[in-house]
C-alpha positions as CSV (number, residue, x, y, z in Angstrom):
1,M,244.3,127.8,14.3
2,S,244.7,130.8,12.0
3,Q,247.3,130.7,9.3
4,T,250.5,132.7,9.6
5,S,251.1,135.5,7.2
6,D,253.9,133.4,5.6
7,S,251.7,130.4,5.1
8,C,249.0,132.6,3.5
9,L,251.5,134.0,1.1
10,D,252.9,130.6,0.2
11,K,249.4,129.3,-0.5
12,W,248.6,132.3,-2.7
13,M,251.9,131.9,-4.6
14,G,251.1,128.2,-5.2
15,R,247.7,129.1,-6.6
16,E,249.3,131.8,-8.8
17,A,251.6,129.1,-10.2
18,L,248.7,126.8,-11.0
19,A,246.8,129.7,-12.7
20,E,249.8,130.7,-14.8
21,A,250.2,127.1,-16.0
22,M,246.6,127.0,-17.1
23,I,247.0,129.9,-19.5
24,P,248.9,128.1,-22.3
25,V,246.5,125.1,-22.0
26,I,243.5,127.3,-22.3
27,G,245.1,129.0,-25.4
28,R,245.9,125.7,-27.1
29,L,242.4,124.4,-26.6
30,Y,241.0,127.6,-28.1
31,R,243.4,127.9,-31.1
32,E,243.8,124.3,-32.0
33,N,240.5,122.7,-31.1
34,N,238.1,125.7,-31.1
35,V,237.2,124.9,-27.5
36,V,236.1,127.9,-25.5
37,T,236.6,127.3,-21.7
38,S,234.8,129.2,-19.0
39,I,233.9,129.3,-15.3
40,H,230.2,129.7,-14.7
41,G,229.9,131.6,-18.0
42,R,233.0,133.7,-17.5
43,S,235.3,133.1,-20.4
44,L,238.9,132.2,-19.7
45,I,240.2,133.0,-23.2
46,N,243.0,135.6,-23.2
47,K,242.7,136.2,-19.5
48,S,245.5,137.0,-17.1
49,T,246.6,135.0,-14.1
50,M,244.7,137.3,-11.8
51,N,241.5,137.1,-13.8
52,I,241.7,133.3,-13.7
53,L,242.1,133.4,-9.9
54,K,239.2,135.8,-9.6
55,A,237.0,133.6,-11.8
56,H,237.7,130.7,-9.4
57,R,236.9,132.9,-6.4
58,F,233.6,134.0,-8.2
59,A,232.5,130.3,-8.0
60,R,231.7,130.9,-4.3
61,R,228.4,132.4,-5.6
62,M,227.4,129.1,-7.0
63,S,228.1,126.8,-4.0
64,N,229.4,126.8,-0.5
65,H,233.0,126.6,-1.4
66,E,235.6,128.2,-3.7
67,L,236.5,126.4,-6.9
68,L,239.9,124.8,-6.4
69,L,242.6,125.2,-9.0
70,E,243.9,121.8,-7.7
71,E,240.8,120.4,-9.4
72,T,240.5,122.5,-12.5
73,A,244.1,122.5,-13.5
74,P,244.3,118.6,-13.9
75,L,240.9,118.7,-15.6
76,L,242.1,121.2,-18.2
77,N,245.3,119.2,-18.8
78,A,243.1,116.1,-19.3
79,L,240.9,118.0,-21.8
80,S,244.0,118.9,-23.8
81,E,244.8,115.2,-24.3
82,L,241.4,114.2,-25.7
83,E,241.7,115.7,-29.2
84,L,238.4,117.5,-28.8
85,G,236.2,119.0,-31.5
86,A,234.7,122.5,-31.3
87,A,232.8,123.1,-28.0
88,A,232.0,125.4,-25.2
89,I,233.1,123.8,-21.9
90,D,232.3,125.2,-18.5
91,I,235.1,123.7,-16.4
92,A,233.5,124.7,-13.1
93,R,230.3,122.9,-13.8
94,L,232.2,120.0,-15.3
95,T,234.3,119.8,-12.1
96,E,231.1,119.8,-10.0
97,K,229.6,117.0,-12.0
98,F,232.7,114.9,-11.8
99,R,232.8,115.4,-8.0
100,A,229.1,114.5,-7.7
101,E,228.8,111.8,-10.4
102,G,232.3,110.3,-10.9
103,N,231.4,107.1,-9.0
104,G,235.0,106.1,-8.7
105,A,235.9,106.6,-12.3
106,S,239.2,108.2,-13.2
107,L,239.1,111.8,-14.5
108,D,240.1,110.6,-18.0
109,E,237.4,107.9,-18.0
110,Y,234.7,110.3,-16.8
111,L,235.7,113.0,-19.4
112,R,235.7,110.5,-22.2
113,A,232.2,109.5,-21.3
114,E,230.8,112.9,-20.6
115,L,232.3,114.5,-23.8
116,A,232.0,111.4,-26.1
117,E,230.3,113.5,-28.7
118,I,233.5,115.5,-29.4
119,V,236.3,113.3,-28.2
120,G,238.8,112.4,-30.9
121,K,237.3,114.9,-33.3
122,R,240.0,117.5,-33.4
123,G,239.6,119.9,-36.3
124,A,235.9,118.8,-36.8
125,D,233.6,121.8,-36.7
126,D,230.1,121.5,-38.1
127,R,229.5,125.2,-37.9
128,T,229.6,127.2,-41.2
129,S,231.4,130.5,-40.9
130,T,229.2,133.6,-41.5
131,D,230.6,136.8,-42.9
132,V,229.6,139.9,-40.8
133,V,229.4,143.5,-41.9
134,L,229.0,146.3,-39.4
135,Y,227.0,149.1,-41.1
136,G,228.0,152.0,-38.9
137,F,230.9,152.2,-36.5
138,G,229.7,154.3,-33.5
139,R,229.4,153.3,-29.8
140,I,227.7,150.0,-30.4
141,G,229.5,149.2,-33.7
142,R,232.9,149.5,-32.1
143,L,231.9,147.4,-29.1
144,L,230.5,144.7,-31.4
145,A,233.8,144.8,-33.3
146,R,235.7,144.2,-30.0
147,I,233.5,141.3,-29.1
148,L,233.6,139.7,-32.5
149,I,237.4,140.0,-32.7
150,E,237.7,138.5,-29.2
151,K,235.5,135.5,-30.3
152,A,237.3,135.0,-33.7
153,G,239.0,131.8,-32.5
154,G,240.2,129.7,-35.4
155,G,238.0,131.5,-37.9
156,H,234.8,129.5,-37.4
157,G,231.5,131.1,-36.5
158,L,231.0,134.9,-36.9
159,R,233.7,136.5,-39.1
160,L,233.9,140.2,-39.0
161,R,234.8,141.1,-42.6
162,A,233.9,144.8,-43.1
163,I,232.6,148.0,-41.7
164,V,230.6,150.6,-43.7
165,V,230.8,154.3,-42.9
166,R,230.5,157.7,-44.5
167,K,233.9,159.2,-45.0
168,G,234.4,162.0,-42.4
169,A,237.9,163.2,-43.1
170,E,241.0,162.6,-45.2
171,N,242.5,160.6,-42.3
172,D,239.3,158.8,-41.7
173,L,240.8,155.3,-41.6
174,V,243.4,156.3,-39.0
175,K,240.7,158.0,-36.8
176,R,238.4,155.0,-37.0
177,A,241.2,152.7,-35.9
178,S,242.1,155.1,-33.1
179,L,238.6,155.1,-31.8
180,L,238.6,151.3,-31.8
181,R,241.9,151.2,-30.0
182,R,241.0,153.7,-27.2
183,D,237.7,154.2,-25.4
184,S,237.1,156.6,-22.6
185,V,234.5,154.3,-20.9
186,H,235.6,150.8,-21.8
187,G,239.4,151.3,-21.9
188,S,242.0,150.2,-24.4
189,F,241.5,147.5,-26.9
190,E,243.1,144.2,-25.7
191,G,245.6,143.5,-28.5
192,T,247.2,145.1,-31.5
193,I,245.7,147.1,-34.3
194,R,247.4,147.9,-37.7
195,V,246.1,150.2,-40.5
196,D,246.8,149.7,-44.2
197,E,245.7,152.9,-45.8
198,E,246.5,151.6,-49.3
199,A,244.2,148.6,-48.9
200,N,241.8,150.5,-46.7
201,T,241.8,147.8,-44.0
202,I,242.1,147.7,-40.2
203,T,243.7,144.5,-38.8
204,A,243.0,143.8,-35.2
205,N,244.5,140.7,-33.5
206,G,244.9,139.1,-37.0
207,V,241.3,139.9,-38.0
208,Q,241.4,141.9,-41.2
209,V,238.5,144.2,-41.6
210,Q,237.7,146.0,-44.9
211,V,236.6,149.6,-44.4
212,I,234.0,150.6,-47.1
213,Y,232.8,154.1,-47.6
214,S,229.2,154.5,-48.6
215,D,226.1,156.4,-47.7
216,N,223.7,154.2,-49.6
217,P,222.9,150.7,-48.0
218,G,221.6,149.3,-51.3
219,T,224.6,150.0,-53.6
220,V,227.5,148.3,-52.0
221,D,229.0,145.3,-53.8
222,Y,230.3,143.2,-50.9
223,T,231.3,140.3,-53.3
224,A,234.0,142.6,-54.7
225,Y,235.7,142.1,-51.3
226,G,235.2,138.4,-51.2
227,I,232.2,138.7,-48.8
228,K,229.2,136.5,-49.5
229,D,225.9,135.7,-47.7
230,A,226.7,138.3,-45.1
231,L,224.8,139.2,-42.0
232,V,224.7,143.0,-42.0
233,V,224.4,144.6,-38.6
234,D,222.9,148.1,-38.9
235,N,223.9,150.0,-35.9
236,T,223.2,153.5,-37.3
237,G,219.6,153.7,-36.2
238,R,218.7,155.6,-39.4
239,W,216.2,153.0,-40.6
240,R,213.8,151.2,-38.2
241,D,211.2,149.6,-40.5
242,A,211.3,146.8,-43.1
243,D,211.2,149.1,-46.0
244,G,214.3,151.1,-44.9
245,L,216.3,148.1,-43.7
246,S,215.5,146.0,-46.8
247,Q,217.8,148.4,-48.7
248,H,220.7,146.3,-47.4
249,L,219.3,143.2,-49.1
250,Q,219.7,144.9,-52.5
251,S,223.4,144.9,-52.1
252,K,225.4,142.0,-53.6
253,G,226.6,139.6,-51.0
254,V,224.0,140.3,-48.3
255,A,221.8,137.5,-46.9
256,R,220.2,138.9,-43.7
257,V,220.0,142.1,-41.6
258,L,220.0,142.7,-37.9
259,L,219.1,146.1,-36.4
260,T,220.6,147.2,-33.1
261,A,217.5,149.2,-32.1
262,P,213.8,148.6,-31.6
263,G,212.1,147.8,-34.9
264,K,208.9,149.3,-36.2
265,G,205.9,147.5,-37.7
266,E,205.9,143.7,-37.8
267,L,209.6,143.2,-37.5
268,K,210.6,140.6,-34.8
269,N,212.1,142.3,-31.8
270,I,214.4,139.6,-30.3
271,V,215.6,139.6,-26.7
272,H,218.1,136.7,-26.5
273,G,217.1,134.3,-23.8
274,I,213.4,135.1,-24.2
275,N,212.3,134.7,-27.8
276,H,215.4,134.0,-29.8
277,R,214.0,130.6,-30.8
278,D,211.4,132.6,-32.8
279,I,214.0,133.4,-35.4
280,N,213.6,131.2,-38.5
281,D,215.4,130.9,-41.8
282,D,212.7,133.0,-43.5
283,D,213.4,136.1,-41.3
284,K,215.6,138.2,-43.5
285,I,215.4,141.3,-41.2
286,V,215.4,141.0,-37.4
287,T,215.9,143.6,-34.6
288,A,217.7,143.2,-31.3
289,A,215.3,145.6,-29.5
290,S,216.8,148.2,-27.1
291,C,219.3,148.1,-24.3
292,T,216.5,148.7,-21.7
293,T,214.2,146.1,-23.2
294,N,217.0,143.6,-23.1
295,A,217.8,144.5,-19.5
296,I,214.3,144.3,-18.1
297,T,212.5,141.6,-20.1
298,P,214.4,138.6,-18.6
299,V,213.8,139.8,-15.1
300,L,210.1,140.5,-15.9
301,K,209.7,137.0,-17.4
302,A,211.2,135.4,-14.3
303,I,208.9,137.4,-11.9
304,N,205.8,136.8,-14.1
305,D,206.4,133.1,-14.3
306,K,206.9,132.8,-10.6
307,F,204.5,135.3,-9.0
308,G,202.4,136.7,-11.9
309,I,202.4,140.4,-12.9
310,I,199.1,142.3,-12.8
311,H,200.5,145.7,-13.8
312,G,203.9,147.5,-13.6
313,H,205.7,150.7,-14.2
314,V,209.2,150.9,-15.5
315,E,211.3,154.0,-14.8
316,T,214.7,154.0,-16.4
317,V,217.6,156.2,-15.2
318,H,219.6,156.2,-18.3
319,S,223.0,157.5,-19.2
320,F,223.0,160.3,-21.8
321,T,223.5,159.3,-25.4
322,N,224.8,160.9,-28.6
323,D,221.4,162.2,-29.7
324,Q,221.4,164.7,-26.9
325,N,223.2,168.1,-26.9
326,L,226.3,168.7,-24.8
327,I,225.3,172.3,-24.3
328,D,221.9,173.9,-24.7
329,N,221.0,174.1,-28.4
330,F,218.0,173.4,-30.7
331,H,216.8,169.8,-30.8
332,K,213.7,168.5,-32.5
333,G,212.9,166.4,-29.4
334,D,211.5,167.8,-26.2
335,R,214.1,168.6,-23.5
336,R,216.9,166.8,-25.4
337,G,218.2,170.2,-26.5
338,R,219.3,171.0,-23.0
339,S,222.8,170.2,-21.9
340,A,223.2,166.4,-21.3
341,A,226.3,167.0,-19.2
342,L,224.6,169.3,-16.7
343,N,221.0,168.1,-16.4
344,M,218.7,165.2,-15.6
345,V,216.3,165.1,-18.5
346,I,212.9,163.6,-18.5
347,T,212.1,161.8,-21.8
348,E,210.1,158.9,-23.1
349,T,211.0,155.3,-23.5
350,G,209.3,152.7,-25.6
351,A,210.9,149.8,-23.6
352,A,207.9,149.0,-21.5
353,K,205.7,148.6,-24.6
354,A,208.5,146.8,-26.4
355,V,208.6,144.1,-23.7
356,A,205.3,142.8,-25.0
357,K,206.8,142.0,-28.4
358,A,209.1,139.5,-26.7
359,L,206.6,138.6,-23.9
360,P,203.1,138.8,-25.3
361,E,201.6,137.8,-21.9
362,L,202.6,141.3,-20.6
363,Q,200.8,143.1,-23.4
364,G,199.1,146.2,-21.9
365,K,200.4,145.6,-18.4
366,L,203.4,147.9,-18.4
367,T,203.9,151.7,-18.5
368,G,207.3,153.4,-18.7
369,N,209.3,156.6,-18.6
370,A,212.9,157.7,-18.6
371,I,215.3,160.1,-17.0
372,R,218.6,160.8,-18.8
373,V,221.4,161.6,-16.4
374,P,224.9,163.0,-16.7
375,T,226.8,159.7,-16.8
376,P,228.4,158.2,-20.0
377,D,227.4,154.6,-19.5
378,V,225.5,152.1,-17.2
379,S,221.9,152.7,-16.5
380,M,219.3,151.5,-14.1
381,A,215.7,150.3,-14.5
382,I,213.3,150.6,-11.5
383,L,210.5,148.0,-11.8
384,N,207.4,148.8,-9.7
385,L,205.2,145.7,-10.0
386,N,201.8,144.7,-8.7
387,L,201.8,140.9,-8.4
388,E,199.2,138.2,-8.4
389,N,200.9,136.3,-5.6
390,G,202.5,137.9,-2.6
391,T,206.1,137.4,-1.7
392,T,208.8,138.6,0.6
393,R,212.1,140.4,0.0
394,D,214.1,137.4,1.0
395,E,212.0,135.0,-1.2
396,V,212.2,137.1,-4.3
397,N,215.9,137.8,-3.9
398,A,216.7,134.1,-3.4
399,F,214.6,133.3,-6.5
400,L,216.3,135.9,-8.7
401,R,219.8,134.9,-7.4
402,E,219.0,131.3,-8.3
403,M,217.8,132.4,-11.8
404,S,221.1,134.2,-12.3
405,L,223.1,131.1,-11.4
406,H,221.3,128.0,-12.7
407,S,218.5,128.9,-15.0
408,D,218.3,129.2,-18.8
409,L,218.4,133.0,-18.2
410,R,221.8,133.0,-16.5
411,K,223.4,134.7,-19.5
412,Q,220.9,137.5,-19.2
413,I,220.3,138.0,-15.4
414,D,223.0,138.7,-12.8
415,Y,222.5,139.3,-9.1
416,I,224.5,141.2,-6.5
417,D,224.0,142.3,-2.9
418,S,227.1,144.2,-2.1
419,P,226.5,147.4,0.0
420,D,228.8,149.6,-1.9
421,V,228.2,149.0,-5.6
422,V,227.6,152.0,-7.9
423,S,227.1,152.4,-11.6
424,T,230.8,152.3,-12.6
425,D,231.1,148.9,-11.1
426,F,229.0,147.5,-13.9
427,V,231.0,148.9,-16.9
428,G,231.8,145.9,-19.0
429,S,229.1,143.6,-17.6
430,R,228.2,140.9,-20.2
431,R,224.8,140.3,-18.7
432,A,221.7,142.1,-19.9
433,G,220.8,143.2,-16.4
434,I,222.0,143.0,-12.8
435,V,219.4,142.8,-10.0
436,D,220.6,144.8,-6.9
437,G,219.3,142.7,-4.1
438,L,219.9,145.2,-1.3
439,A,217.6,147.7,-3.0
440,T,214.7,145.2,-3.4
441,I,211.5,146.4,-1.7
442,S,208.6,143.9,-1.2
443,N,205.3,144.5,0.5
444,D,203.3,141.3,-0.2
445,K,201.9,141.9,-3.7
446,N,203.8,145.1,-4.4
447,L,207.4,144.6,-5.5
448,V,210.1,147.1,-6.5
449,L,213.2,145.9,-8.2
450,Y,216.4,147.8,-9.2
451,V,218.2,146.5,-12.2
452,W,221.5,147.9,-13.4
453,Y,222.7,147.4,-16.9
454,D,225.6,148.4,-19.1
455,N,223.5,150.0,-21.9
456,E,226.5,149.7,-24.2
457,F,228.6,146.6,-23.6
458,G,225.9,144.4,-22.0
459,Y,223.6,145.2,-24.8
460,S,226.3,144.5,-27.4
461,C,226.8,141.1,-25.9
462,Q,223.0,140.4,-26.3
463,V,223.3,141.5,-29.9
464,V,226.1,139.1,-30.6
465,R,224.1,136.3,-29.0
466,V,221.3,137.1,-31.5
467,M,223.8,137.2,-34.3
468,E,225.1,133.7,-33.3
469,E,221.5,132.5,-33.3
470,M,220.7,133.9,-36.8
471,A,223.9,132.4,-38.2
472,G,223.5,129.0,-36.4
473,V,227.1,129.1,-35.2
474,N,226.8,128.1,-31.5
475,P,229.0,125.1,-30.7
476,P,227.8,122.2,-28.5
477,S,228.0,123.1,-24.8
478,F,229.2,120.9,-21.9
479,P,228.2,119.8,-19.4
480,A,224.7,119.5,-21.0
481,K,223.1,119.5,-17.5
482,D,224.1,121.2,-14.3
483,V,224.6,119.7,-10.9
484,I,222.5,122.1,-8.7
485,A,224.6,123.0,-5.8
486,P,223.1,124.3,-2.5
487,I,222.7,128.1,-2.6
488,A,225.4,129.8,-0.6
489,V,224.8,133.0,1.4
490,L,226.5,135.8,-0.5
491,E,229.2,137.7,1.2
492,T,228.3,141.4,1.1
493,A,231.8,142.6,0.8
494,G,234.6,141.7,-1.6
495,A,232.2,139.6,-3.7
């Protein structure tokens, strides 16, 4: 018998109450224990009641049922009593494991056994904090700042200490803070921002950031600001090779450099999830490749491992960027002088060739081109692939969906099959790329995949993952192993 409207509303209000009660528990675990809680990779830190409810609803994509707050709320309360050390805990996966493997144990007994490594170790954090300097404060720089501030926690891990820019005006500091506070694409900053013009600092959610004015990367004395052994993230794009980027290492207080663009020469181009383990302590300069390379490489690896790729062509439909002209004017690059706001512009992309730096097995197998279009953010890569082994549309979609949920690439690959999604729906996505299952075309050994990606925010999340790897600041994650639930059939509306 169907529920009455009153009973539906009563049930909803009860779930709201449970979600509201979870917020202070999540906050205490984060602030006091450095425990980051999530639901299938979706962080619960600083989230609203509605966002918590949506995260529980999202769990339908992982199994045949919705994650129940009646299960997760008691689990969170039990976690708060265990005096935990620093960790990343996925409460959805932990709930599934308890349901499948509890064997009659109480929730407290099970959690003490499963989390034995960190139980009773409140305040213990083996991670060493790493000072971070953002060299440049443009589109990527400001998004990196937002993410780093969001992840500041109790001060462990990556610590944003300074930004370095060229002074553009007398009220430069106020304008920099204003651009951090407001963004036409990504919305308002979640929190508070204060400016101290005398000290030349911006303080966002308690994180004090020194603003340093310089146009020479080799002459800044960071130790004068208490910064030491810093990881400098160069997001200006002015220098792409080892010689240019090594200028940063000449400044006092700098230990390593990360470039947020494809590197030239022998620099390691790192796509997190693919070759991040190639980073070693001797690598003083590393690059995070490009947004497009980050979007397509995980999907290409998954397909190559499963079906084998003989050859492929990558066509990117990319939002315009700051290096194009708003109206027709001279530009040293072909076609980029024509108005970005009025035209589709054919241009080149090095992403297809760059894939081979992360996936050597695809060396020489990919070609690529790009079309810039009049949208400010979110792009799409169309992968036209010739395979060694034939497949069907349903098989490849089921495989990629499984990769997005339960594989080591689940932080990089997302999957969706809603009939009404468009580019703006992916603004703010934290995955490197999102496979659009309804657009998949398969004809035995010929496969066409459509992969959306937020070329700003999704890419910035990948950059931060590389930063965490370079700094060695990732906390232990629980549960260590998943319980693989049966794959549910995705709803095509309201997902």
